[in-house]
C-alpha positions, 0 to 999 in steps of 0.5 A, a space after each residue: 539513503 535508507 536503501 543504501 543503509 540496508 545494502 551497505 550496513 556491514 561496511 558502515 558498521 565496520 567504519 564505525 567500529 574501526 573508527 573507535 579502535 586502533 591503527 589497524 582499524 579494529 576496535 579495542 576492547 579494553 586495556 587488557 585485551 592484548 589484541 589477541 583472538 578474543 579481541 578479534 572475536 569481540 570486534 566481529 561480534 560488535 560489527 555484527 551487532 551494528 550491522 543488524 541494527 543499521 539494517 533494521 533502522 534502514 529497513 524501517 526508514 525505507 518502509 516509511 519513505 516507500 509508503 509516503 511515495 505510494 500514498 502520493 502516487 495513489 493520491 494523484 491518481 484519485 485527484 487527476 482523473 474523473 470519477 468514471 476513470 478511477 477504475 481504469 486509472 487504478 488498473 493501469 497503476 496496478 499493471 505498471 506496479 506489477 511490470 516494475 516488479 517483473 523488472 526488479 525480480 528479473 534483475 534479482 534472479 541474475 548474477 548481477 556481480 558478473 555483469 555490473 561488478 565493480 561498477 555498481 557494487 561488489 555484491 548482489 544486494 549492493 548492485 540491486 540497491 543502485 539499480 533500484 535507485 536509478 529506476 526510482 529517481 527516473 520514474 518519480 521524475 517523470 511523474 512529477 514533471 508530467 502531472 499538472 497538479 493544482 497547488 494547495 494554498 493554505 488560508 489563514 485558518 490553515 496557518 493557525 492550525 497546530 500539530 495537535 489540531 492535525 492529530 485531533 483531526 486525524 483521530 476524528 477521521 477514524 471515528 467518522 469515516 463514511 460507512 462505505 470507506 470504513 467497510 473497505 478499510 476493514 477488509 484492507 486491514 485483514 487483507 494486508 495482514 495476509 499479504 505482509 507475511 507473504 511479501 516479507 517471507 516468501 523468498 525466505 520460505 522458498 530458500 527454506 524449501 531448497 535447503 531442507 529438501 534439495 538433498 542431492 549430491 553428485 559423484 564427488 559428494 557436492 550439491 549441484 544446487 550450490 555450484 562452487 559453494 555460491 551462497 546467492 543460489 538460494 537468494 536467486 531461487 527466491 527472486 525467480 519465484 517472485 519473478 514468476 509471481 510478478 509475471 502472472 500478476 502482469 498478465 492477470 492485471 491485463 485480463 481480469 479488468 476486461 471481465 468487469 461490467 464496465 467492459 461488458 455492458 448489461 446488453 452484452 452480459 446481463 448477469 456478469 458476476 465479475 463485479 469489483 466486489 466479487 472479484 475481490 472476494 474470489 481473489 482473497 479466497 484464492 490467496 488463502 488456498 495458496 497459503 494453505 497449500 504451503 503445508 504440502 510443499 516439499 519441492 522447489 518447483 512446487 514452492 515456486 508454483 505456489 508463489 507464482 499463483 499468488 500473482 493473480 490475487 496480487 493483481 486484484 489487490 493492487 487494483 480493486 480496493 483502490 478503484 473502489 476507494 477512488 470512486 467514492 472519494 471522487 464522488 465525495 469531491 464532486 458532491 462538495 463542488 456541486 454544493 459550492 457551485 449551487 451556493 454561488 449560483 443561488 447567491 448570484 441569482 439572488 443579487 441579480 433578481 434583487 437588482 432587476 426588481 429595483 430592490 438592490 442586493 437581496 438579503 440571504 441569511 446575512 451572507 450577501 451583504 458586503 460585510 457579511 452582516 445580518 443587519 438589513 441596514 448594512 445592505 447596500 442597495 439603491 434609493 429604493 432600499 426602503 422598499 425592502 420587505 424582508 424581516 426576521 422571523 421568530 427563529 432568527 433567520 432572514 427572509 428574502 426581499 422578494 415577495 415570491 420567495 417563501 419561507 421554505 426556500 429561505 430556510 433551505 438556502 440558510 441551511 446550505 449557507 450554514 453548511 458552507 460556513 461550517 466547512 470554512 471554519 476548520 478542518 473537514 473530513 475531506 477526500 485527502 484525509 479519507 485517503 490518508 486514513 485508508 493508507 493507515 489501514 494498509 500500513 498498520 498490519 505490517 507492524 502487527 504481522 511483525 509482532 505475530 511473526 516474532 512470536 511464531 518464530 519464538 514458539 516454533 523455530 526452536 522446536 526439534 526438527 527431523 533430519 532432512 530426507 536422504 533420498 535422491 533429488 526430487 525430479 522437476 516437473 519436466 522430468 519423466 517418472 522413473 520406470 515403474 515409478 508411478 506418478 511424478 515424485 514432485 507431485 507427492 506433497 508430503 512434508 516430513 512429519 513433525 517438521 515445525 517449519 516456522 516460516 510456513 506457519 507465518 504464511 498460513 497465518 496470513 492465509 487465515 487473515 485473508 479468509 477473514 477479509 474475504 468474509 468482510 468483503 461480502 458486506 461491501 
């Protein structure tokens, strides 16, 4: 629904505004409007305002739903495979994600209206929205039907929890994250502070480069980059750049995981530097360098190359941090399950040993009695119950009935019991909650980036700009240099002096944030 709100924002706005107007479908401005040009201008302005508002609301609803779907898919990957398969599972997830990006951006690079209009819509974005929803429903249906998940069954304590207790539990999780997860979250926050400007504005930046520097004209004075005045050329240029980006990400997602110590054991590569930590740091530095290179770009081909090279760190971003978090969370779950299994085994051994010794059920910290009471008289044994020699020590803990079990063993069991009972009393900092907090560290940066980008646009966007270059079109990389022209013109990266280029500055800000994340990654 939110995807269609974005794609059909103008039509929805026209329907809404027209519904408030007269018989001709136009909005009436007032009793004295007269239906003249002023009325038409007011109607157009109202439609435009509603179109922008609906698109913004639809975009944020879409963003909300996408994050919910991504979090669920990542959770399934962390829940289903064992700990030793987390790295492989997340590598596959990143590879499939990038493969989907290739399909999507390839579709965006095509003139979809030529192939699918009017069956799936009459504009590029409408057809893209319909194609995206077809793939979205198909892929999620396959995932939902093929995964056998253990359903969550809430207990009585869970049913008593209110919304406020859940919010309190989440806030407590922010303050009590395990140290390893907290350091990964810190890196993720700044890493995505760098990635969101790229994801939001890379196509806009490519279009800006095309508009500013592609100033060629044919003999008739028409720009060949815009045949027939086609306004979708810039959109498709941005989609082609992201298609190259996704293609390199797919290739990198296949090659880079093959270099890790998991693939090359110590016997094959004793000093393998391509650990997950080092790969993540190098990818962040790579991304920062690419964002810094936007300062020198003044050609469409160079802009496409910069965007495409970001596919290497993107493949790492879709794999390494989630694999690291998945391994830690899976290990947490394994430890909890081991503790619970040990508790049950100890309780079973205590009961069996008590019966074999003729004592009946052994008293284990007041837990193994049928009603959980700490009163020795409530333990249901046989006729030898009077021989039980357990007693309450000065600290209030109960010693076992067996003579060969000392106080230290009883204290250890009671401590474990207390931990188990504490886990049963209320919400815990479990694996799912930790994963949710990690996802929040990924989502929050986009709101911060949106504010910072707005400030940069306000400060830089209104600055004066020089006239665009009037020389001939800069040749593409495959064009030979003109006779006596020296090196290729497209390699001469020299942006016009004083050109503010606000979109480029937003991307460079993302590069700085990536450097901060790279520094923090060395503390993992």
